[in-house]
N, C-alpha and C positions, 0 to 999 in steps of 0.2 A: 557428564565427563568434564573435568576441570581443564581449563585452557592452559597450554604451556607457554603462552605469549609473555606473561609477566616474568617468568623465570628465564626464558631464553630469548628475550627481546633483542639483544645484541646479535645473537646468532641468526635471527630471522631478518636482520637489517638488509635493506636493498635500496637501490637508487630510484627504481620505478617499478610499477606493477601493471601488468596487462591481463585483463580478465576476458576469457572467451566464453561468454554466456549470454543468454537473452536473444531476442529476435532482432533481425535487421529491419530496416524501414520497409513499409508495405510494397515499395517499388522493387525490393530486393537488390537495390544498388548497394555498393560498398558503404558501410555505416561505421561511424565512430561515435561512441556514447561516453559522455564525460561524468556520469553519475547515475545513481539509482536510488529509489526511495527505500527507506527502512520500513519496519513494521512493528506494531505492538498489537496486542489483542486483549479483550476484556469480555466479561459476561455480566448481564444484568438480569436479576430474578425478582419478580414481584409475586405477591402471595395472596391467596384467597383463604378458604377454610383449611382445617388441619388435613382433611382427606377429600378426595373427589366427592361431589355431592350430586344427587339426582336432579337433573335440570327441570323436571316437572315439579317435584316437591319444593325445590329451593330456588327456582328461577324467579327473578325479581326480588330476591331476599339476600342470597349470598353473593358478594361481589365476585366478578370473574376477573382473574388477574391478567388475562389476555388483553382486555380492554384498557386496563391501567398501564400495561406495558406498551401498548400501541400508542396511547396518548403521550407517553414519555418519549418514545422514539420519534414521534412526529414533531415534538418540540425541539429536536436537535437539528432539523434541516427544513428549509422552506420548500415550496412546491417546485422551485427551479433547481433544487439540489444544493443550494448554498448553505453552509453551516451556520447555525444560529447559536452555537456554544460560544460564550464570551472569549474573545482573544484567540479563537481557534486558528486564525491565519496570521497571528501576530508575528511581526518581524520580516514578512515576505514583501520584497519590493522588486518589481521587474523593471529595471532601468532601460534606457534606450539601447545599450549594447546587448543586453539580454534579449530584448524584443527582436533585435535583428537576427540573433541566433535562432530564436524560435520561429521567426517568419521565414527563414531560409529553408525550412523543412517542407517538402511538398505535402500539400494537404487538400483533400477533396471531401468536404463535410457531407455533401449529398451522397457520394459514393460510399463513404464509410458508414453513414447511418443506414443506408439501404442494406449494406452487407451485414450489419449488426442486427437489422430488423427492428430499429427503433424509429419513432417519429422525429424526435429531436434529442439533442444531448442536454445534459445538465449545464448550468450556467456559471459554474465556478470559474472557468476560464473561457476566453473568447474562441479558442481553438483547442484541438486535442493536445498539442504540445504545451500550451499555456496551462491547461488543466492539470498536467503532470507536475507543475511547479508548486502545487499546494497540497497540504496534507488532506487525505480523504477520510471519510467516515462511512464504513460499510457494514450493513447487517448481513452476515453470511449464513445464519441459521436461526430459526425460532422453533421452540419446542414446548410442549406441555407434558403432563404426566403420562397420558395414555399413548403407547407406541406399538400396540399390538395390531393385528389385522382387523379390518372393519372399523366402524365408528360406534362410539358409545354416547348416549345422551347424558353427559355429565358436565358439571361445572368443575374445571380442573383446579387443583389445589395450588398450583404455581405455574408460572410461564417464564421461560428463559430466552433471552436473545444473546447470541454470540456475535461480537463485533470484531472487525479488524480495522486498524488505523494505519494507513500508509503515511510514512513520515518523509519529510524533505530535510535538506541540510540545516534549515533554520529551526527545526523542531526537535525536541528531545522526547524519547519514548515515555519516560516517567512523568514529565511535565504535561505532556499532551493527554495522557490517561487521567491525570489529576484534574484537568479541565473538564473532562467528561464527568468525573465524580462530583465536582463542585456544581455542575449544571443540574445533576440529579437532585442534589441537596436543595438547590434554589427552587426546584419544583415542589418542595415541601416534603421530601422523602427523608426518612430516618435511614441512613446508609450504613450497612454493616458488611463484614466480610465472612459471614456464616449464616446459617439458618436462624431465624428469630426464635427467642424463647417464648413461653406462654405469657410471661409478664410483659414482654415487648409487644406482643400481639394485642394485648389489652390496652396498652398505653400509647401506641403510635398508630394513627390512622393510615399512614402510607409508609410502607417498609420496602426497601430494596437491598438485595445482596449484590455487592459489586466486587468482582474478582478481576485482577489485571495481571498481565505478564510483564516481565522486565523489558522485553522487546529488543530490537536491533535498530540502531540509528542509521540514517542515510549517509551517503558520502557524495561529494561533488568536487571535481577538478576543474579549474578554470580552462575553458576551451582555448583561450588566448595564451595560455602558458607555453613556454618553449617546448616542453615535452609534448603537449597536445598538438602544437603546430608541426613538430617533427613527424608524428604519426600521420597526420592528415596530409602533409606534403608528400611523404613517401608513398602513401596509397594513391594519391593523385597521379604521381609519376608512374606508378606500376599499372594502374587501370586506365589511365588516359582521361580521367574525369574526377572531379572533386567528390569525396565521399559525403554522404548525408551526415550532418553533425547534429547529434541529439544531446541536449544539455542534461536532461534527467530521464532515465528510463523508469517506466511505471512500476516494474517488478522489483523484487529484492533478491540480491545474490547473497549466498550464505558466507561469503568471504569478507563481508564488511568489517567485522571486529578486527581482523588482521590489518585491513587498510587504515582504519581509524587509529588503532593502537600504535602502529609503526609510522603513521603520518606520511604515507606514501603517495606521491603523485600517481594517479591511476586512471586508466581508460578502459572501457569495455569495447571489445571488438566482436560484435555479435555475428553469428554464422547462420542461424536457422531462419526459415521463412516465418513471417509474422502470423500467417494463418496455419500454424502447425498444430493447432488444437492442444496447446500446452496444458498439462494436468487434466486432460479430458480423454475420452475414448478416441481411438484412431489417431493418436499423436503421431506426427509424421515429419519428415524433412525432405525437401526437394533435392534431386540429384544435382541440379544446378547450384544449389546453395553449398553442397559438399565440395563441388569443384571450386567455387568461388572462395570458400573457406581455405582450401589448400593454397590458392594463390595469395590470399590475404596473409597467411602465415609466412609464406616465402617473402612477401614484401616487407613485413615487419622484421623478420630475421636477417634481412640484408640491410637494415638501417643502423647507423651508428648513433648512439644516444650519449656519447661521451661529453658533448658540449651542452646537453639539455639539462642543466642543473639550476 
């Protein structure tokens, strides 16, 4: 569906924008979020023989594309989870003011890791909040040709990895996915956007099909802006305590194109509990969060933003 934003940009114009989406801080205290990450996606396919081959007859002879794909993916991140793709974190600087905002968010690494069931976190950032300030690289699904019941003793003809790239305000979806593509090329792959021809199979030892989406870029509003301060101050007065200030939320809200096109100062005022099993079975919301959400709306609706320009 085509966007109506370019045609009706003046009619959509506004002074400010408030998004009520995403999870509150794990403490369930009133939360104000000043940005969220964008997202782009891509897929990488490596190839073996034309068709699946019997692993007994052709094991040790026909290359298995799963192994070439796994080596390619391993070259993109180190064992600590840090990206190895050239310039993947380019342009991101966390100055002293930013570090103070990130450090003000309550954080218990031991408790969080226990809740998640992990031994330790990746080392892209020193804390959870710091890790959200960088673009991520995630393998969300890997597949081969056989998808039926049971297992077959075959060498698959292809292997595909589907990736999602979470973006921050300093990164552009197209630029970031092109960095991934260039990395694949630097590993010696002939990169195309379709299945290879017979001639290409004969002349290129390493072939990868790379498909990427247009993506949605991130947005971020300065927490120290007059608009941001107005929202925080009002919620402090309403609840009797300062809200938790989040610089960048990890998830992506679908309204970002409107925010960026209209260049609107925007804050996210999340309502739901962080442990709500979002996008999973038994998705839920606490009654306490519903009640707090009502009070948050009342607090914002009784705020005058006339001077916050």
